[in-house]
N, C-alpha and C positions, 0 to 999 in steps of 0.2 A: 914670576909670571902670574898675572891675575887669572881668575877663573874664566873671564870673558876671553882673554887671549888664548887660553888653553882650549876653549870650546871652538874657537875659529881654527886652530891648528888641527884638531882631531875630527872636526865635523860633528862632535857630540858634546852636549853639556857635561860639565864636570860632575854634577850631581844629577844623574839621570834616574829613570824609573827604577832600574836595578838597585841603585844606591838606596833609594827610599824604601824599597821592599825589604832589603837586608837590614836597614836601620830599624824598621818596625819589628822584624823577626828577632833582632838582637834585644830590643826592649822587652818584647814578650817573653823570650826565653830567660832573660835576666830576672824579670818579675816572677816567672814560674819557679826558677831556682831558689829565689829568696822565699817565696811562698811555701815551697816544699821543704827546703833544708834550713831556712832561717838566714839571718844576715851573714853567718859564717860561710855561706856558699860563695860570697863575693871574693874573698881572698883566694880561696881554693880555685875558683873559676879563673881568676886573673893569672895564677901560676900555670894553669893548663893553657890559657890563651898565649901567654909568653913563650911557653915551650913549643906550641904549634907554630907560632910566628917565626921562631928561630929556625925551624925547618923549612917552612913554606916561603918566606920572603926571599931568601937567596934563589930558590927555584923560580919564583915569579920574575925576579930581576934577570936571571939568565934566559928564561923563556922569552921575555919581551925583547931582550937584546938580540936573540937569534932571529925572531920575527922581524924586528926593525931593520937589522943589518942585512937580512935576506933581500929586502927590497933594494938595497944598494948594490949588493954583490951580483945578484942574478939579473941579467938583462931582461927588461920588461918584454921585449919582442919575443924572447924564447918562451917565457911563461904564457904570454898571450897566444902564441902559435900552438903550444902543446897542451895548454889547459884553459884556453879561452873559450868563450861561448860557442865558437864555431868549430871546436875540436871534436865534437861528436862523441861517438862511442869510444874512440881511441883515447880521447882526453879523459872520459869518465873512467875507463879501465886503468889508465896510467895513474890517475889520482887515487883510485881504489887500491891499487897495488902499493903505492907509496904509503897510504894510510894504514894498510894492513901490516906493514913491517915497521911502522913508526913506533919506537919505544917511548915509554914515559907516560905521564898523565896529562891532564888538561893544561897544566902550566907550560908544557912544551908544545902541545898540538894546537891549541887555540891561537897563541901568538903567531905560529907558523901559518895558520890559515889566514889570519889578518894580513901577514906579509904577502902571501900568495894572492890574496884579493887585491891588495894595493899594487901588485905587479901585473895584474891583468887576467888572473884566473877567473873563469865564469862561475856563477852560482852552482851550476850542475857539478862541475868537477870539485868545487869546494865541499859540496855536500857528500860527494862520493868519497873524498878523502876522509872526512870526519866519520862517516858511517863505516868505512873500511877500518879506520883506527878503532872505533868503538865495538863494532859487531864482529869483526874478524880477529884483530889483535893477535897476530901469530906469536908475539913474545909472551902474552898472557897464556896462550895455549900451551907453550912449551914449559913455562915456569910453574903454572898453577893447575891447569886442567888435566894434563896427562898425568902428573904425579898424584893429584888428589882424586880425580874421577875416572881415570883410565883412558886408554887410547880410543876405545870404541865410542865413548861419550864425546871426547874431544873431536874425533872425526865427524861424528853426527852433527855436532854444533857447528863445526867449520863448514861442512857441506851445506847445511841449512842456511848459513849466513852469507855464503859466497855471492848469491845474486842481489843481496840487499843494497850494497853500495851503488851498483849500477841502476837499480830500480829507483833508489832515492835520488840519484843524480838526474835521471830522466824526469822524475816528478818535479824536482826543484826547477829544472829548466822550463818545463811546461808551465808551472805556477808563476814564474817570473815573467814569462811571455804573456800569460793570460791576465795577470794582475801586476803590472809594472810598479805599482806603488809599494810592493813588498820587496823590491830589489834591494839587496844589502849594499850599503855604501862603505867603502874603505878608503877614506881620505888620508893622504899621507902628509 
């Protein structure tokens, strides 16, 4: 499939701004590694890259699969009803709760957000989901915070973070209504 066909299918160009920013950063860090450590940094860097890709690529493939197939499996009318723009505080709360218990990293959460967006979820609930996942993250609290920093700290961080997904969802909803040009598009 050509790049032009791909951009029509996804609604985004294959080589968008994010690609070019990462390309510049890759060139700069490669140049810095060679400047600091000499040419021998290149083979060592390639082995590190290949090791990281071995772990990350399967996760990305599975995360994108989940996000894409989610749009096929879950009826759009259910997503739109429960997480659509008109779902109000109920939709923001539901999205925040789902995000709070969502395990995994960005390779699982971001494709799911794209799938939810393609299925009719509004910008507010999508923001609540992501902020719930990032700011609350109950799995991280159980696995990392309580064992390393203690229950008191974990509880303080949790209670401090609870309102953030709802507030960010409300703000995202307001911003998209006030500035429609920033509305995210999730073409399927």
